[in-house]
C-alpha positions as CSV (number, residue, x, y, z in Angstrom):
1,X,19.8,20.7,-11.9
2,X,20.6,24.2,-13.0
3,X,16.9,25.1,-13.0
4,X,16.4,24.0,-9.4
5,X,16.4,26.5,-6.5
6,X,19.8,26.8,-4.7
7,X,18.6,24.9,-1.7
8,X,17.8,21.8,-3.9
9,X,20.9,22.1,-6.1
10,X,23.1,21.9,-3.0
11,X,21.3,19.1,-1.4
12,X,23.2,15.8,-1.8
13,X,20.1,13.7,-1.3
14,X,18.2,15.5,-4.0
15,X,21.2,15.2,-6.3
16,X,21.2,11.5,-5.8
17,X,17.4,11.2,-6.4
18,X,17.8,13.4,-9.5
19,X,20.4,11.0,-10.9
20,X,17.8,8.2,-10.5
21,X,20.3,6.1,-8.5
22,X,19.3,3.9,-5.6
23,X,19.1,6.3,-2.6
24,X,18.4,5.7,1.0
25,X,17.8,8.4,3.6
26,X,17.8,7.4,7.2
27,X,16.1,10.0,9.4
28,X,16.8,10.8,13.0
29,X,13.1,10.8,13.7
30,X,12.6,12.0,17.3
31,X,11.2,9.2,19.4
32,X,8.8,11.7,20.9
33,X,7.2,12.4,17.5
34,X,3.6,13.0,18.3
35,X,0.9,10.8,16.8
36,X,-1.8,12.7,15.0
37,X,-5.2,12.7,16.7
38,X,-6.7,10.0,14.5
39,X,-7.1,7.1,16.9
40,X,-10.9,7.4,16.9
41,X,-11.1,7.0,13.1
42,X,-8.8,3.9,13.3
43,X,-11.0,2.3,15.9
44,X,-14.2,3.2,14.1
45,X,-12.8,1.6,10.9
46,X,-12.0,-1.6,12.7
47,X,-15.5,-1.7,14.1
48,X,-16.9,-1.1,10.7
49,X,-15.0,-4.1,9.2
50,X,-16.3,-6.3,12.1
51,X,-19.9,-5.2,11.4
52,X,-19.6,-6.1,7.7
53,X,-17.9,-9.5,8.3
54,X,-21.2,-11.4,7.9
55,X,-22.0,-9.6,4.7
56,X,-18.6,-10.4,3.3
57,X,-18.9,-14.0,4.3
58,X,-22.3,-14.2,2.5
59,X,-21.3,-12.1,-0.6
60,X,-17.8,-13.4,-1.2
61,X,-17.6,-17.2,-0.7
62,X,-13.8,-17.1,-0.6
63,X,-14.1,-15.3,2.8
64,X,-16.7,-17.6,4.3
65,X,-14.1,-19.9,5.9
66,X,-11.1,-18.6,7.9
67,X,-7.8,-19.8,6.4
68,X,-5.8,-22.0,8.7
69,X,-2.9,-19.5,8.7
70,X,-5.1,-16.9,10.3
71,X,-7.0,-19.1,12.7
72,X,-4.6,-18.8,15.7
73,X,-4.5,-15.0,15.6
74,X,-8.2,-14.5,14.9
75,X,-10.2,-17.4,16.6
76,X,-13.3,-15.2,16.9
77,X,-13.5,-14.9,13.1
78,X,-14.3,-18.5,12.5
79,X,-17.6,-17.5,10.9
80,X,-15.7,-15.9,8.1
81,X,-15.8,-12.4,6.5
82,X,-12.3,-11.4,7.7
83,X,-10.5,-9.2,5.3
84,X,-6.9,-10.0,6.3
85,X,-3.7,-11.6,4.9
86,X,-1.2,-14.0,6.4
87,X,2.1,-13.2,8.1
88,X,4.8,-15.5,6.7
89,X,8.4,-16.3,7.6
90,X,10.7,-16.0,4.6
91,X,13.7,-18.0,5.7
92,X,14.5,-19.2,2.1
93,X,14.3,-15.7,0.7
94,X,16.5,-14.4,3.5
95,X,19.1,-17.1,2.8
96,X,19.0,-16.3,-1.0
97,X,19.4,-12.6,-0.4
98,X,22.2,-13.2,2.0
99,X,24.0,-15.0,-0.8
100,X,23.3,-12.4,-3.4
101,X,24.4,-9.5,-1.2
102,X,27.3,-11.4,0.4
103,X,26.2,-10.5,3.9
104,X,24.1,-12.1,6.5
105,X,21.1,-10.1,7.7
106,X,20.8,-9.9,11.5
107,X,17.4,-11.0,12.6
108,X,14.6,-12.6,10.7
109,X,12.8,-11.7,7.4
110,X,9.0,-11.9,7.3
111,X,6.4,-11.0,4.7
112,X,3.0,-9.4,5.1
113,X,1.1,-11.2,2.4
114,X,-1.3,-8.4,1.2
115,X,-0.7,-9.9,-2.3
116,X,-3.4,-12.4,-1.3
117,X,-5.7,-10.2,0.7
118,X,-9.3,-11.4,0.1
119,X,-11.5,-10.1,-2.7
120,X,-9.2,-7.7,-4.5
121,X,-5.7,-8.9,-3.5
122,X,-3.7,-5.8,-2.6
123,X,-2.8,-3.5,0.3
124,X,-5.3,-1.0,-1.3
125,X,-8.2,-3.2,-0.4
126,X,-8.5,-2.2,3.3
127,X,-8.6,1.5,2.5
128,X,-10.8,1.2,-0.6
129,X,-13.2,-1.2,1.1
130,X,-13.5,1.0,4.2
131,X,-14.4,4.1,2.3
132,X,-17.1,2.3,0.3
133,X,-18.5,0.7,3.4
134,X,-18.6,4.0,5.2
135,X,-20.4,5.5,2.3
136,X,-22.8,2.6,2.2
137,X,-23.7,3.1,5.9
138,X,-24.2,6.8,5.4
139,X,-26.5,6.1,2.4
140,X,-28.5,3.5,4.3
141,X,-28.9,5.7,7.3
142,X,-29.9,8.6,5.1
143,X,-32.8,6.6,3.7
144,X,-34.1,5.3,7.0
145,X,-32.5,1.8,6.9
146,X,-30.6,0.2,9.8
147,X,-27.0,1.0,8.8
148,X,-25.5,-1.4,11.4
149,X,-27.4,-4.5,10.3
150,X,-25.4,-6.4,7.7
151,X,-28.6,-7.8,6.3
152,X,-29.5,-4.3,5.1
153,X,-26.9,-4.5,2.4
154,X,-28.3,-7.6,0.8
155,X,-31.8,-6.2,0.7
156,X,-33.6,-5.2,-2.5
157,X,-34.5,-1.9,-1.0
158,X,-30.8,-1.0,-0.4
159,X,-29.9,-2.0,-3.8
160,X,-32.6,0.2,-5.3
161,X,-31.2,3.1,-3.4
162,X,-27.6,2.3,-4.2
163,X,-28.3,2.1,-7.9
164,X,-29.1,5.8,-7.8
165,X,-25.7,6.6,-6.3
166,X,-22.3,6.6,-7.9
167,X,-18.8,6.2,-6.5
168,X,-15.9,7.7,-8.4
169,X,-12.1,7.3,-8.0
170,X,-8.9,7.9,-9.9
171,X,-6.4,5.1,-9.8
172,X,-3.3,3.5,-11.2
173,X,-5.0,0.1,-10.7
174,X,-5.3,-1.6,-7.3
175,X,-7.3,1.1,-5.5
176,X,-9.6,1.2,-8.5
177,X,-10.1,-2.6,-8.3
178,X,-11.0,-2.5,-4.6
179,X,-13.4,0.4,-5.0
180,X,-14.9,-0.9,-8.2
181,X,-15.4,-4.5,-7.1
182,X,-17.0,-3.7,-3.8
183,X,-19.1,-0.8,-5.1
184,X,-20.6,-3.0,-7.8
185,X,-21.4,-5.8,-5.3
186,X,-23.2,-3.4,-3.1
187,X,-25.2,-2.1,-6.0
188,X,-23.6,1.3,-6.5
189,X,-22.8,2.6,-9.9
190,X,-19.0,3.0,-10.1
191,X,-16.5,4.9,-12.3
192,X,-12.8,4.4,-12.2
193,X,-10.6,6.9,-13.9
194,X,-7.4,5.0,-14.9
195,X,-4.0,6.6,-15.6
196,X,-1.8,5.5,-18.5
197,X,0.3,3.3,-16.2
198,X,-2.7,1.1,-15.3
199,X,-2.5,-2.5,-16.6
200,X,-5.0,-3.5,-19.3
201,X,-6.0,-6.6,-17.3
202,X,-7.1,-4.4,-14.4
203,X,-9.3,-2.4,-16.7
204,X,-10.8,-5.5,-18.1
205,X,-11.5,-7.0,-14.7
206,X,-13.3,-3.8,-13.6
207,X,-15.4,-3.8,-16.8
208,X,-16.3,-7.4,-16.1
209,X,-17.7,-6.4,-12.8
210,X,-19.9,-3.8,-14.4
211,X,-17.7,-0.8,-13.6
212,X,-17.3,2.2,-15.9
213,X,-13.6,2.6,-16.8
214,X,-12.4,5.9,-18.1
215,X,-8.9,5.8,-19.6
216,X,-6.5,8.8,-19.6
217,X,-3.3,9.2,-21.5
218,X,-1.7,11.1,-18.6
219,X,-0.5,10.1,-15.2
220,X,-2.1,9.4,-11.9
221,X,-2.7,13.1,-11.0
222,X,-4.6,13.6,-14.3
223,X,-6.8,10.6,-13.6
224,X,-7.5,11.9,-10.1
225,X,-8.3,15.4,-11.3
226,X,-10.6,14.0,-14.0
227,X,-12.4,11.8,-11.5
228,X,-12.8,14.7,-9.0
229,X,-14.2,17.0,-11.8
230,X,-16.8,14.4,-12.9
231,X,-17.9,13.8,-9.3
232,X,-18.3,17.5,-8.6
233,X,-20.6,17.9,-11.6
234,X,-22.9,15.1,-10.6
235,X,-25.6,14.4,-8.0
236,X,-25.6,11.5,-5.6
237,X,-21.9,11.0,-6.3
238,X,-19.1,10.3,-3.9
239,X,-15.5,10.9,-4.9
240,X,-12.8,8.8,-3.3
241,X,-9.9,11.2,-3.0
242,X,-6.7,9.2,-2.9
243,X,-4.7,12.4,-2.4
244,X,-6.6,13.5,0.7
245,X,-8.9,10.9,2.2
246,X,-9.1,10.2,6.0
247,X,-11.5,7.3,5.3
248,X,-9.0,5.5,3.1
249,X,-6.3,6.2,5.7
250,X,-8.5,4.8,8.5
251,X,-9.0,1.6,6.6
252,X,-5.3,1.2,5.9
253,X,-4.5,1.7,9.6
254,X,-6.6,-1.2,10.7
255,X,-3.8,-3.5,9.3
256,X,-1.7,-2.6,12.3
257,X,-4.3,-3.8,14.8
258,X,-4.4,-7.1,13.0
259,X,-0.6,-7.4,12.6
260,X,-0.1,-7.0,16.4
261,X,-2.3,-10.1,16.9
262,X,-0.4,-12.0,14.2
263,X,3.0,-11.1,15.6
264,X,1.9,-12.3,19.1
265,X,0.5,-15.6,17.6
266,X,3.8,-16.1,15.8
267,X,5.8,-15.6,19.0
268,X,7.7,-12.6,17.7
269,X,8.9,-10.2,20.4
270,X,8.6,-6.5,19.7
271,X,10.1,-4.3,22.5
272,X,13.0,-2.0,23.1
273,X,15.6,-4.7,22.6
274,X,13.7,-6.5,19.8
275,X,12.5,-3.8,17.4
276,X,10.5,-4.2,14.2
277,X,11.4,-2.6,10.9
278,X,8.7,-2.5,8.3
279,X,9.4,-1.8,4.6
280,X,6.4,-0.3,2.8
281,X,6.2,0.2,-1.0
282,X,4.9,3.7,-1.6
283,X,3.0,5.4,-4.4
284,X,0.9,8.4,-3.4
285,X,1.5,7.5,0.2
286,X,-2.0,6.7,1.6
287,X,-1.5,3.0,2.1
288,X,1.9,3.1,3.8
289,X,0.9,6.3,5.6
290,X,-2.2,4.7,7.2
291,X,-0.2,1.5,8.1
292,X,2.6,3.6,9.6
293,X,0.2,5.6,11.8
294,X,-1.4,2.3,13.0
295,X,2.0,0.7,13.6
296,X,3.3,3.6,15.6
297,X,0.1,3.6,17.6
298,X,0.4,-0.1,18.3
299,X,4.1,-0.5,18.8
300,X,5.2,3.0,19.7
301,X,9.0,3.7,19.4
302,X,9.7,0.0,18.9
303,X,8.8,0.1,15.2
304,X,10.7,1.7,12.3
305,X,8.8,2.3,9.1
306,X,10.7,2.8,5.8
307,X,8.9,4.0,2.6
308,X,10.3,2.5,-0.6
309,X,9.7,4.0,-4.1
310,X,11.0,3.5,-7.7
311,X,14.0,5.6,-8.6
312,X,12.0,7.3,-11.3
313,X,9.0,8.1,-9.0
314,X,10.3,9.0,-5.5
315,X,7.4,11.3,-4.9
316,X,6.9,10.9,-1.1
317,X,10.6,10.8,-0.5
318,X,11.0,14.1,-2.4
319,X,8.0,15.7,-0.8
320,X,9.0,14.9,2.8
321,X,12.8,15.6,2.3
322,X,12.2,19.0,0.8
323,X,9.3,19.8,3.1
324,X,7.3,20.8,0.0
325,X,5.1,17.7,0.1
326,X,2.5,17.9,-2.8
327,X,3.9,21.2,-4.0
328,X,6.8,19.4,-5.7
329,X,6.7,16.7,-8.3
330,X,9.5,14.3,-9.4
331,X,9.7,15.9,-12.8
332,X,10.8,19.0,-11.0
333,X,14.1,17.3,-10.3
334,X,14.4,15.7,-13.8
335,X,13.1,12.2,-13.3
336,X,10.2,10.8,-15.3
337,X,7.7,9.3,-12.9
338,X,7.4,6.3,-15.1
339,X,8.0,2.8,-13.7
340,X,7.1,-0.8,-14.4
341,X,5.8,-0.9,-10.8
342,X,2.5,0.5,-12.0
343,X,1.0,0.8,-8.5
344,X,3.9,3.1,-7.5
345,X,3.8,5.3,-10.6
346,X,3.0,8.6,-8.8
347,X,4.8,11.8,-9.5
348,X,3.3,14.0,-6.8
349,X,2.6,12.8,-3.2
350,X,-0.5,13.0,-1.1
351,X,-1.4,16.4,0.3
352,X,-2.4,14.7,3.5
353,X,0.1,12.0,4.3
354,X,3.4,13.9,4.2
355,X,2.5,16.7,6.5
356,X,0.5,14.4,8.9
357,X,2.6,11.2,9.0
358,X,6.0,12.5,7.9
359,X,7.4,12.8,11.4
360,X,6.6,9.1,12.0
361,X,8.6,7.8,9.0
362,X,12.1,6.5,9.9
363,X,13.5,6.4,6.4
364,X,13.0,6.5,2.7
365,X,14.6,4.5,-0.1
366,X,14.4,4.5,-3.9
367,X,15.4,1.6,-6.1
368,X,15.7,1.1,-9.9
369,X,13.1,-0.9,-11.7
370,X,15.5,-3.8,-12.3
371,X,15.9,-4.2,-8.6
372,X,12.2,-4.3,-8.1
373,X,11.9,-6.8,-11.0
374,X,14.6,-9.0,-9.4
375,X,12.6,-9.2,-6.2
376,X,9.8,-11.0,-8.1
377,X,12.4,-13.5,-9.2
378,X,13.7,-14.0,-5.7
379,X,10.3,-14.6,-4.2
380,X,9.3,-17.0,-7.0
381,X,12.5,-19.0,-6.8
382,X,12.9,-19.1,-3.0
383,X,9.4,-19.0,-1.6
384,X,7.1,-20.0,-4.4
385,X,5.3,-16.7,-4.1
386,X,4.4,-14.8,-7.2
387,X,3.6,-11.1,-6.9
388,X,3.4,-8.0,-9.1
389,X,6.5,-5.9,-9.2
390,X,5.2,-3.1,-6.9
391,X,5.0,-5.7,-4.1
392,X,8.8,-6.3,-4.0
393,X,10.0,-2.7,-3.9
394,X,11.1,-3.1,-0.2
395,X,12.6,-6.6,-0.4
396,X,16.2,-5.6,-0.8
397,X,16.2,-2.6,1.6
398,X,17.2,-4.5,4.8
399,X,20.5,-5.4,2.9
400,X,20.9,-1.9,1.4
401,X,21.0,-0.1,4.6
402,X,24.7,-0.7,4.8
403,X,26.9,-2.9,7.0
404,X,26.4,-0.7,10.0
405,X,22.7,-0.9,10.7
406,X,21.1,2.4,11.7
407,X,18.9,0.4,14.1
408,X,21.0,-2.2,15.7
409,X,18.2,-3.5,17.9
410,X,15.9,-4.5,15.0
411,X,15.4,-8.2,15.1
412,X,12.4,-8.5,12.8
413,X,12.4,-7.2,9.2
414,X,8.9,-7.2,7.7
415,X,8.5,-6.6,4.0
416,X,4.9,-5.6,3.1
417,X,3.8,-7.2,-0.2
418,X,1.2,-5.1,-2.0
419,X,-0.5,-7.1,-4.7
420,X,-0.3,-10.2,-7.0
421,X,-3.1,-12.8,-6.4
422,X,-5.3,-11.3,-9.1
423,X,-2.7,-11.0,-11.8
424,X,-3.6,-13.1,-14.9
425,X,-1.4,-16.1,-15.5
426,X,0.2,-14.7,-18.7
427,X,1.1,-11.4,-17.0
428,X,2.5,-13.2,-14.0
429,X,4.6,-15.5,-16.2
430,X,6.1,-12.3,-17.8
431,X,6.8,-10.8,-14.4
432,X,8.6,-14.0,-13.2
433,X,10.6,-14.2,-16.5
434,X,11.7,-10.6,-16.1
435,X,12.5,-11.2,-12.4
436,X,14.5,-14.3,-13.1
437,X,16.5,-12.6,-15.8
438,X,17.3,-9.7,-13.4
439,X,17.8,-11.8,-10.3
440,X,21.5,-11.2,-9.9
441,X,21.0,-7.5,-10.2
442,X,19.1,-7.2,-7.0
443,X,22.3,-6.5,-5.1
444,X,23.4,-3.7,-7.4
445,X,23.8,-0.9,-8.0
446,X,24.7,-0.1,-4.4
447,X,22.5,2.4,-2.6
448,X,23.8,5.8,-1.7
449,X,22.9,6.0,2.0
450,X,22.4,9.4,3.8
451,X,21.7,9.9,7.5
452,X,20.3,13.1,9.1
């Protein structure tokens, strides 16, 4: 701490983050916080997903039939091709967590099951798919093809064109999966630069889809920079910039439009007296940032969004709290950036999300790896749901906010699950074993709670 500037040395929130203890910061975000002028890109992304639904239904058989749990909310999607995940009540998990924390949570606990989102099984799929689809449309239009006809993308002519184009991305894992899998299916060449935190099975899966995987010994930022440099030096190459992409952001934001319909179908009220709190695991910030923009556009001041990160990698928390955004990294306050929650292993936040979406975020929380691991055990034991550790970062936060809720009118707590369906059986078995071993630790250590 002695090397920090005085304004950080004297900041009690920074001191808590620097000690790597569980830390929660509740912000007095003004209700009049202005939405950025991005509604058009959100609507355009939703329309793009609709246009490609027939192609998804044809190309990915698992999307050809609408799952029963989505049918009520999306009756018009019966023909298939919908890239969406279920909304699930988690009454058993809520009861188990009540017992572990020794306090009853007011309201209801729900889960947004992006762990089983079609095709690539994570929150990153919407953003990654959208940017690839947008590039595909631009490529088709640039070569005189009908970009709005889904049949175009199954044609031999498009695949000939696509084979001469490459899509490049840097990733800790899940974004790379979404970009690589979809790019390959469309016929594009694809390269994914993977950080040291990326799981071996994710690299193997990408290679099995014909994607070039370039491994780096450094962190996420190094992987992104290497990907950017390789794309800058090549022709017909599109770089997906996870640090600064409006296209990724737009794809993520579509989740809010879909969630509104699911909430209505479930009979959940969201209004001034029945507010919604959403707990979003955060890495670089793109996924939760896009979702937060969409949620605030859909639900206005009736939704509270809380970003949750590992105690060793609170990048967005640090960037927004200090106002330095991507100009500060977690190592600058003495924590490592390393975590078993590989999708959240980011040391420096997005250049775009903090400055743009920061005013819309109601709170931040950091939790140790053992708490994240314990969440895997809770969901396995109580709900029969198996996820990767990144997915459970937000699970304990409703109970960690303290006995006096900062938002007493919240009646629905929604924990956003990020990934899990594609995890190999042996890996998932290890996650569950670690989670079960840590299960009793989910309630401790207690979180240091700060309020503006």
